[in-house]
Structures are given as structure tokens and as C-alpha cells.
C-alpha positions in Angstrom: 208.1 255.7 85.4 206.1 258.4 84.2 206.2 260.4 86.8 210.3 260.9 87.4 211.9 264.1 86.5 215.6 263.4 85.8 216.2 267.0 85.5 214.9 267.5 88.9 217.3 264.7 90.2 220.2 266.4 88.6 219.6 269.4 90.9 218.9 267.8 93.9 222.0 265.5 93.7 224.0 269.2 92.8 222.1 270.9 95.6 222.8 268.0 98.4 226.7 268.0 96.9 227.3 271.7 98.0 225.4 271.3 101.1 227.8 268.1 102.0 230.8 270.0 101.1 229.6 273.0 104.0 229.2 270.3 106.6 226.5 268.3 108.1 223.1 267.4 107.1 220.3 266.4 108.9 217.2 264.9 107.0 214.3 265.7 109.0 211.7 263.8 109.1 208.0 264.9 109.1 206.5 265.1 112.6 204.0 262.3 112.4 206.9 260.0 112.1 205.2 257.7 109.6 207.0 255.3 107.5 207.2 257.1 104.2 208.5 259.9 106.0 211.0 257.8 108.3 212.0 255.2 105.7 213.2 258.4 103.0 215.0 259.6 105.3 217.1 256.6 106.7 217.3 255.5 102.9 218.9 259.1 101.9 221.1 259.3 104.7 222.6 256.1 103.5 224.0 257.6 100.6 226.4 260.5 102.1 228.2 260.2 105.4 227.3 263.9 106.2 223.8 262.8 105.7 221.8 261.8 109.2 218.2 260.9 109.5 216.4 262.5 112.3 212.9 263.7 113.7 211.1 264.2 116.7 209.1 261.2 116.6 208.8 257.6 115.1 205.1 256.3 114.2 204.1 252.7 115.9 204.8 250.8 112.0 208.3 252.8 111.7 209.6 252.4 114.9 209.1 249.0 114.8 210.9 248.6 111.1 213.6 250.7 112.4 214.5 248.4 115.6 214.1 245.1 113.4 216.4 246.7 110.9 218.7 248.7 113.5 218.6 251.3 111.0 220.4 254.8 112.0 217.7 257.5 113.1 218.1 260.3 115.9 215.6 261.3 117.9 215.7 265.4 118.4 214.2 267.6 121.1 211.0 269.6 119.8 212.0 272.3 122.2 216.1 273.5 122.0 216.4 271.2 119.2 220.3 270.8 119.1 221.8 271.5 115.6 225.5 270.5 114.7 227.6 273.1 114.0 228.6 274.6 110.5 225.6 273.0 109.2 225.4 272.7 105.4 221.7 272.4 104.7 218.8 270.7 106.0 216.8 268.1 103.7 212.9 268.0 104.7 211.0 264.9 104.0 207.6 264.2 103.5 206.5 267.6 105.0 203.7 270.3 103.4 204.3 272.9 105.8 207.2 274.3 108.4 204.5 273.4 111.2 204.7 269.8 110.2 208.1 269.1 111.0 207.1 269.9 114.8 211.0 272.2 115.2 212.2 275.8 114.8 214.5 275.7 111.9 217.5 277.3 112.1 217.9 280.7 110.4 219.8 281.5 107.1 220.5 277.2 106.4 219.7 276.5 102.9 216.7 273.9 102.8 215.7 271.2 100.1 211.9 269.9 100.6 211.2 266.4 99.1 207.4 265.4 99.2 204.7 264.1 97.3 201.9 266.0 98.8 199.0 268.0 96.4 199.7 271.2 99.0 202.7 273.0 99.8 202.8 276.0 102.6 206.6 276.3 102.3 207.9 280.1 101.5 211.4 279.3 100.4 214.5 281.5 99.1 216.4 281.3 95.9 219.2 278.7 97.6 216.6 276.6 98.6 215.1 273.5 96.4 211.8 271.8 96.6 211.1 268.5 94.8 207.4 268.0 94.7 206.6 265.1 92.7 203.0 263.6 91.7 203.9 260.1 93.0 202.2 257.8 95.8 205.1 257.8 98.0 208.1 259.7 99.0 210.1 256.5 99.0 209.7 256.9 95.1 211.6 259.7 94.9 214.2 258.8 97.1 214.8 255.3 95.5 214.9 257.2 91.8 217.7 259.0 93.3 219.5 256.3 94.9 219.1 254.4 91.3 220.7 257.4 89.4 223.3 258.5 92.0 224.1 256.3 94.6 223.3 252.6 93.6 225.6 251.3 96.3 223.3 252.6 98.9 220.3 250.7 97.6 221.4 247.6 100.3 218.5 245.0 101.4 217.7 247.2 104.6 217.5 250.3 102.6 215.4 248.8 100.1 213.0 247.6 103.0 213.0 251.0 104.5 212.0 252.4 101.2 209.4 249.1 100.2 207.8 249.7 103.7 207.0 253.5 103.4 205.3 252.6 99.8 203.4 250.0 101.1 202.3 251.6 103.9 201.3 255.3 101.9 199.4 253.4 99.4 197.5 251.5 101.8 199.2 248.0 101.1 198.4 249.4 97.3 194.9 249.9 97.2 195.6 253.8 96.2 198.8 252.5 94.1 199.2 253.5 90.6 201.2 251.9 87.9 204.2 254.3 89.2 204.0 252.9 92.6 203.5 249.2 91.5 206.9 249.8 89.1 208.7 251.4 91.9 208.2 248.0 94.1 209.4 245.9 91.7 212.4 248.0 91.3 213.2 247.6 94.9 212.5 244.0 94.8 214.2 242.8 91.5 218.0 241.8 92.6 217.1 241.5 96.1 217.0 239.1 98.8 213.7 240.2 100.0 210.6 237.9 100.7 207.9 240.4 100.1 205.6 238.6 101.4 207.2 237.5 104.8 207.7 241.3 105.0 204.8 242.4 104.2 203.4 240.1 107.3 205.8 241.9 109.3 204.4 245.2 108.4 200.7 244.1 109.0 201.5 242.6 112.4 201.2 245.7 114.2 199.8 244.5 117.9 197.0 246.6 119.7 197.1 247.1 123.4 193.7 246.3 125.3 193.1 250.2 126.1 193.7 250.9 122.5 191.4 248.4 121.4 189.2 249.9 124.2 189.5 253.2 122.5 188.7 252.0 118.9 185.7 250.1 119.9 184.3 253.6 121.4 185.6 255.3 118.7 183.5 252.9 116.2 180.2 253.2 118.7 180.3 256.9 118.4 180.3 257.1 114.6 177.5 258.7 112.4 176.9 258.7 109.3 175.9 262.3 107.6 175.2 263.1 104.0 177.0 266.6 102.8 176.3 267.9 99.6 176.4 264.5 97.5 179.1 262.4 99.8 178.5 260.1 102.4 180.8 261.1 105.4 181.1 258.7 108.4 182.7 260.5 111.3 184.0 260.0 115.0 186.3 261.5 117.4 188.8 259.2 119.2 191.8 260.1 121.6 193.9 257.9 119.7 194.9 255.7 116.5 192.8 258.1 114.5 194.3 256.7 111.2 193.7 253.0 112.1 190.2 254.1 113.0 189.6 256.1 110.1 190.3 253.2 107.7 187.9 251.0 109.9 185.6 253.2 108.8 186.3 253.0 105.0 185.8 249.4 105.4 182.3 249.8 106.7 181.5 251.5 103.0 181.7 255.3 104.0 182.7 257.0 101.1 184.6 259.4 103.4 185.9 258.6 106.8 186.6 261.6 109.6 188.1 261.0 112.9 188.5 264.4 115.0 190.8 264.6 118.1 191.5 267.3 120.6 194.6 266.6 122.9 196.7 269.6 124.6 195.0 272.4 123.0 195.4 271.3 119.5 192.6 269.8 117.3 193.2 267.2 115.1 191.4 266.2 111.5 192.3 262.9 110.1 190.7 261.5 106.7 190.5 258.6 104.4 188.9 258.0 101.1 188.6 254.9 99.7 189.5 254.3 95.7 186.2 254.7 94.7 185.6 257.9 96.2 189.0 259.7 94.9 188.0 258.5 91.5 184.8 260.3 91.6 186.2 263.8 92.4 187.3 263.6 96.6 190.7 265.0 97.4 191.3 264.8 100.8 194.6 267.1 100.9 192.5 269.8 98.7 189.8 269.7 101.2 192.0 270.1 104.3 194.0 272.9 103.0 190.7 274.8 102.2 189.5 274.0 105.8 193.3 275.4 106.9 192.4 278.5 104.4 188.7 279.0 106.2 189.8 278.6 110.3 193.4 279.0 110.2 195.5 276.2 111.3 197.8 273.6 108.9 196.2 271.0 106.4 196.7 268.7 103.6 197.9 265.4 102.3 196.7 263.2 99.5 193.6 262.7 97.9 192.8 259.4 99.7 194.6 260.0 103.1 195.0 263.7 104.4 194.9 265.8 107.9 194.5 268.9 109.8 195.9 270.3 112.9 195.0 273.8 114.6 193.4 275.4 117.6 190.0 275.9 116.6 187.1 273.6 118.5 186.7 270.4 117.3 183.3 270.6 116.6 184.2 274.0 114.5 186.7 272.0 112.9 184.6 269.1 112.1 181.7 271.4 110.6 184.5 273.6 108.3 185.5 270.0 106.7 182.0 269.0 106.1 181.4 272.1 104.6 183.9 272.0 102.3 182.8 268.5 101.3 179.5 269.6 100.8 180.6 271.7 97.9 182.9 269.4 96.4 181.6 268.0 92.8 181.3 264.3 92.3 182.5 263.0 88.7 182.0 259.8 86.6 184.3 257.3 87.9 186.8 256.5 85.5 187.4 252.2 85.2 
């Protein structure tokens, strides 16, 4: 794959080997607990007995996959986190900023950041390492590492964890590129995975009556506005913001925005179809610009991103809409 950087893999393997020699190494997931971060952490942890996948939260899809495959994952407390003694280092997967892990990290412990977001707010030392690749999912980085340095760890369970992360982070391959398809082929090649059955399992997420009601109310509140040269459909909801944003994209929105306010924190979730990203939309950069303007943390991918902070919900929405207004539209590359 063109995105693979073998030198980075060698540096990562050296860093990881030194860390495991010093002691246990938690593989910490992003606090949203989505399938990409969880699948990446579990798959990497399978490569060495001193690695343990952990995090504060499992998202809905990740929880079902972890339970179905009986994959090892340790839930940790967001407050007064108990870290192992003589910790050798921490690998942080799929988190573009310290606030996106949801816990306070121990001081003086070497960090390794594995990520594919376009933005990064980490401040690292000489003992730390950052692998930030231009790929569609972090699972692609992990599988390439396993292929090079731990092929014995690529069991069907590990491959399923990685494939699930790739499927979900590419929006069921709607935002895939040639590298993502190559990664999917590598994961399926010489395996016993029935792709069609596995995809059906991934997509068979159930919705409770209360959640269905929340989605319907969110749809009923949706408004369409023009911001600069772009059309935004926006609404607010108390749950399932990502799914609601994807539903708004399905109505033909060029950009979908869903806001939420809970426990004193506002969160923005945005989605965009491939047609919009081809014409210049990069939601991760837009959310990072929102963070620069009103504080908080924001970032993500070109077609999926988010922001969280203490600003008022309306103020946060307005900041995002203002950033969209100055985003240039280019000709689509077809």
C-alpha cells in the first residue's frame, strides 16, 4: 500500500520492544470507544503478553464485537485510574489529543501515539513516538505492523477486530480509498472469515424504543441552511449523534451537524458524503478551527469529525457554521 511507511514501523517496533522490556504497557483507546480504536488496541495487544487493551468506554458496536469474539479488553475508571506498577510505556490509539482518552496519564511515562486523524494536539518528548499516517483507519497501521513483526498474532479473531474497525471508520467503505480496499483484502486473504456474514453482524445494531424516539425527534428538529457555498442540515439530540448525522447525510445534506449538551459539556458531531470531501470539505480541519476559536478540542477525518467543550451549544453550532462559510469549494475529482 502506498501509505505504508516501513521506517515508521521499525521505529515503532523498537519503541514497543523497549517499553515491554521495562514493564507492562497499556494500549489505551480513545474515550469514544468506537470500533477503530478498540479493534486496533485489542489487535496490537495480541502481539505481546505485556500489552493490554484498555479504555474507559466501549461503544455500541465495539461492545457487541468484543462480547461476540470474547476479546480481552479491560475497562478502566476515568477518575483515580489505577495504572500497573513499573509501567513500561503507554500506547494511545486513535486519539488526536490528550483530552480524547478521558483519563489523566501518569507523568514521566513514555507515550506512543498511533493515529490517522488529520490533526494532533499532543505535546511529546524525545522519549515519545508519534505515528500519524494518512490512512482511512488506525486498524490499517496495526495490521501492517502485525504483518511485518508479529504475523502469528493475526488470528481470525484479531483480523475480525481489525476488519470491523476498517468497515466502520470508512462508513462501510463509502469513504474508502485504494489503501483501505487493499487492507481489507489482506485481512480476508487466507482466512476463514465469511465477509458477508460478518458485515451483516456489524450492521445488525438494534435500537431501543426510546433511542428510536430520540432519532425521530432529532430528525423533526432538523433545519437546512446555506453557509457560504455549502448546505448544512443541523439538529440537536441527546444520544446517537453519529447515527443521526449519517441519517441527515442520507437526505442529501452536503454537511450534517448534530449538537448535544450533557453534564455541562457540549459536543458537535459532523458527517459529510464523499461528494463533499472531494470538493474541499475537511470536517476534521473545520472542527480544529472551531477549537482554536472558542476553546475545547476538535478534529477528525475529512468526512467525519467532532468537537467537545464548555461553550454553549448555540455558540458552538454558530462557530462551526462560520467556519464552513469560509471553506472554499473546488471541482470534484471523479
